[in-house]
PDB file of N, CA, C and O in Angstrom:
ATOM      1  N   MET A   1     -71.350   6.015 150.777  1.00  0.00           N
ATOM      2  CA  MET A   1     -70.141   5.449 151.606  1.00  0.00           C
ATOM      3  C   MET A   1     -70.531   5.741 153.175  1.00  0.00           C
ATOM      4  O   MET A   1     -70.217   4.893 154.010  1.00  0.00           O
ATOM      5  N   TYR A   2     -71.184   6.885 153.560  1.00  0.00           N
ATOM      6  CA  TYR A   2     -71.863   7.294 154.612  1.00  0.00           C
ATOM      7  C   TYR A   2     -73.113   6.781 154.766  1.00  0.00           C
ATOM      8  O   TYR A   2     -74.154   7.230 154.285  1.00  0.00           O
ATOM      9  N   ARG A   3     -72.933   5.570 155.639  1.00  0.00           N
ATOM     10  CA  ARG A   3     -74.270   4.905 155.787  1.00  0.00           C
ATOM     11  C   ARG A   3     -74.730   5.204 157.406  1.00  0.00           C
ATOM     12  O   ARG A   3     -74.602   4.329 158.262  1.00  0.00           O
ATOM     13  N   PHE A   4     -75.249   6.478 157.691  1.00  0.00           N
ATOM     14  CA  PHE A   4     -75.349   6.878 158.950  1.00  0.00           C
ATOM     15  C   PHE A   4     -76.696   6.780 159.333  1.00  0.00           C
ATOM     16  O   PHE A   4     -77.019   7.127 160.469  1.00  0.00           O
ATOM     17  N   PHE A   5     -77.757   6.233 158.309  1.00  0.00           N
ATOM     18  CA  PHE A   5     -78.968   5.997 158.472  1.00  0.00           C
ATOM     19  C   PHE A   5     -79.586   4.580 158.821  1.00  0.00           C
ATOM     20  O   PHE A   5     -80.739   4.162 158.922  1.00  0.00           O
ATOM     21  N   LEU A   6     -78.159   3.946 158.981  1.00  0.00           N
ATOM     22  CA  LEU A   6     -78.335   2.473 159.724  1.00  0.00           C
ATOM     23  C   LEU A   6     -78.928   2.505 161.263  1.00  0.00           C
ATOM     24  O   LEU A   6     -78.369   3.083 162.195  1.00  0.00           O
ATOM     25  N   PRO A   7     -79.923   1.919 161.333  1.00  0.00           N
ATOM     26  CA  PRO A   7     -80.400   1.764 162.785  1.00  0.00           C
ATOM     27  C   PRO A   7     -79.553   1.536 163.902  1.00  0.00           C
ATOM     28  O   PRO A   7     -79.539   2.173 164.955  1.00  0.00           O
ATOM     29  N   PRO A   8     -78.663   0.315 163.488  1.00  0.00           N
ATOM     30  CA  PRO A   8     -77.650   0.179 164.710  1.00  0.00           C
ATOM     31  C   PRO A   8     -76.653   1.108 165.107  1.00  0.00           C
ATOM     32  O   PRO A   8     -75.993   1.605 164.195  1.00  0.00           O
ATOM     33  N   ILE A   9     -76.421   1.422 166.186  1.00  0.00           N
ATOM     34  CA  ILE A   9     -75.753   2.322 166.670  1.00  0.00           C
ATOM     35  C   ILE A   9     -74.061   1.860 166.544  1.00  0.00           C
ATOM     36  O   ILE A   9     -73.127   2.643 166.365  1.00  0.00           O
ATOM     37  N   GLU A  10     -73.979   0.467 166.682  1.00  0.00           N
ATOM     38  CA  GLU A  10     -72.863  -0.031 166.683  1.00  0.00           C
ATOM     39  C   GLU A  10     -72.158   0.112 165.057  1.00  0.00           C
ATOM     40  O   GLU A  10     -71.006   0.467 164.808  1.00  0.00           O
ATOM     41  N   SER A  11     -73.001  -0.195 164.279  1.00  0.00           N
ATOM     42  CA  SER A  11     -72.585  -0.041 162.787  1.00  0.00           C
ATOM     43  C   SER A  11     -72.163   1.472 162.594  1.00  0.00           C
ATOM     44  O   SER A  11     -71.115   1.830 162.057  1.00  0.00           O
ATOM     45  N   ASN A  12     -73.090   2.265 163.088  1.00  0.00           N
ATOM     46  CA  ASN A  12     -73.068   3.811 162.733  1.00  0.00           C
ATOM     47  C   ASN A  12     -71.505   4.053 163.533  1.00  0.00           C
ATOM     48  O   ASN A  12     -70.872   5.008 163.082  1.00  0.00           O
ATOM     49  N   PHE A  13     -71.022   3.489 164.358  1.00  0.00           N
ATOM     50  CA  PHE A  13     -70.078   3.781 165.390  1.00  0.00           C
ATOM     51  C   PHE A  13     -68.960   3.137 164.451  1.00  0.00           C
ATOM     52  O   PHE A  13     -68.000   3.902 164.355  1.00  0.00           O
ATOM     53  N   ILE A  14     -68.829   2.137 163.841  1.00  0.00           N
ATOM     54  CA  ILE A  14     -67.971   1.465 163.082  1.00  0.00           C
ATOM     55  C   ILE A  14     -67.698   2.150 161.895  1.00  0.00           C
ATOM     56  O   ILE A  14     -66.536   2.441 161.615  1.00  0.00           O
ATOM     57  N   VAL A  15     -68.674   2.456 161.133  1.00  0.00           N
ATOM     58  CA  VAL A  15     -68.631   3.389 159.796  1.00  0.00           C
ATOM     59  C   VAL A  15     -67.953   4.763 160.392  1.00  0.00           C
ATOM     60  O   VAL A  15     -67.046   5.211 159.691  1.00  0.00           O
ATOM     61  N   VAL A  16     -68.181   5.294 161.262  1.00  0.00           N
ATOM     62  CA  VAL A  16     -67.469   6.551 161.715  1.00  0.00           C
ATOM     63  C   VAL A  16     -66.109   6.378 161.862  1.00  0.00           C
ATOM     64  O   VAL A  16     -65.343   7.248 161.447  1.00  0.00           O
ATOM     65  N   GLY A  17     -65.626   5.188 162.494  1.00  0.00           N
ATOM     66  CA  GLY A  17     -64.582   4.870 163.131  1.00  0.00           C
ATOM     67  C   GLY A  17     -63.390   4.519 161.601  1.00  0.00           C
ATOM     68  O   GLY A  17     -62.171   4.618 161.456  1.00  0.00           O
ATOM     69  N   LEU A  18     -64.224   4.204 160.937  1.00  0.00           N
ATOM     70  CA  LEU A  18     -63.445   3.659 159.891  1.00  0.00           C
ATOM     71  C   LEU A  18     -63.251   4.872 158.990  1.00  0.00           C
ATOM     72  O   LEU A  18     -62.117   4.940 158.517  1.00  0.00           O
ATOM     73  N   VAL A  19     -64.116   5.878 158.628  1.00  0.00           N
ATOM     74  CA  VAL A  19     -64.034   7.005 158.059  1.00  0.00           C
ATOM     75  C   VAL A  19     -63.149   7.906 158.778  1.00  0.00           C
ATOM     76  O   VAL A  19     -62.442   8.679 158.132  1.00  0.00           O
ATOM     77  N   TRP A  20     -63.115   7.889 160.044  1.00  0.00           N
ATOM     78  CA  TRP A  20     -61.863   8.805 160.792  1.00  0.00           C
ATOM     79  C   TRP A  20     -60.724   8.284 160.798  1.00  0.00           C
ATOM     80  O   TRP A  20     -59.773   8.922 161.249  1.00  0.00           O
ATOM     81  N   HIS A  21     -60.560   6.920 160.265  1.00  0.00           N
ATOM     82  CA  HIS A  21     -59.235   6.183 160.482  1.00  0.00           C
ATOM     83  C   HIS A  21     -58.488   6.473 159.092  1.00  0.00           C
ATOM     84  O   HIS A  21     -57.297   6.717 158.899  1.00  0.00           O
ATOM     85  N   ALA A  22     -59.708   6.358 158.048  1.00  0.00           N
ATOM     86  CA  ALA A  22     -59.108   6.548 156.687  1.00  0.00           C
ATOM     87  C   ALA A  22     -58.818   8.070 156.531  1.00  0.00           C
ATOM     88  O   ALA A  22     -58.014   8.299 155.628  1.00  0.00           O
ATOM     89  N   ASN A  23     -59.218   9.019 157.105  1.00  0.00           N
ATOM     90  CA  ASN A  23     -58.960  10.488 156.826  1.00  0.00           C
ATOM     91  C   ASN A  23     -57.643  10.596 157.530  1.00  0.00           C
ATOM     92  O   ASN A  23     -56.716  11.246 157.048  1.00  0.00           O
ATOM     93  N   VAL A  24     -57.545   9.854 158.858  1.00  0.00           N
ATOM     94  CA  VAL A  24     -56.020  10.222 159.501  1.00  0.00           C
ATOM     95  C   VAL A  24     -54.787   9.564 158.400  1.00  0.00           C
ATOM     96  O   VAL A  24     -53.736  10.130 158.099  1.00  0.00           O
ATOM     97  N   ILE A  25     -55.210   8.366 157.969  1.00  0.00           N
ATOM     98  CA  ILE A  25     -54.043   7.888 157.017  1.00  0.00           C
ATOM     99  C   ILE A  25     -54.051   8.755 155.889  1.00  0.00           C
ATOM    100  O   ILE A  25     -52.903   9.127 155.647  1.00  0.00           O
ATOM    101  N   TYR A  26     -54.910   9.233 155.089  1.00  0.00           N
ATOM    102  CA  TYR A  26     -55.036   9.963 154.044  1.00  0.00           C
ATOM    103  C   TYR A  26     -54.165  11.142 154.707  1.00  0.00           C
ATOM    104  O   TYR A  26     -53.130  11.447 154.114  1.00  0.00           O
ATOM    105  N   ALA A  27     -54.441  11.715 155.690  1.00  0.00           N
ATOM    106  CA  ALA A  27     -53.677  13.096 156.018  1.00  0.00           C
ATOM    107  C   ALA A  27     -52.351  12.714 156.173  1.00  0.00           C
ATOM    108  O   ALA A  27     -51.479  13.454 155.715  1.00  0.00           O
ATOM    109  N   ILE A  28     -51.998  11.501 156.842  1.00  0.00           N
ATOM    110  CA  ILE A  28     -50.456  11.369 156.769  1.00  0.00           C
ATOM    111  C   ILE A  28     -49.864  11.258 155.461  1.00  0.00           C
ATOM    112  O   ILE A  28     -48.643  11.150 155.343  1.00  0.00           O
TER     113      ILE A  28
END
């Protein structure tokens, strides 16, 4: 699920954002 190995920084940022968003929703 964690694809931090992707070269594009934008893709990495999107993945981090999605994971963070999912964690926030799950926390609520």
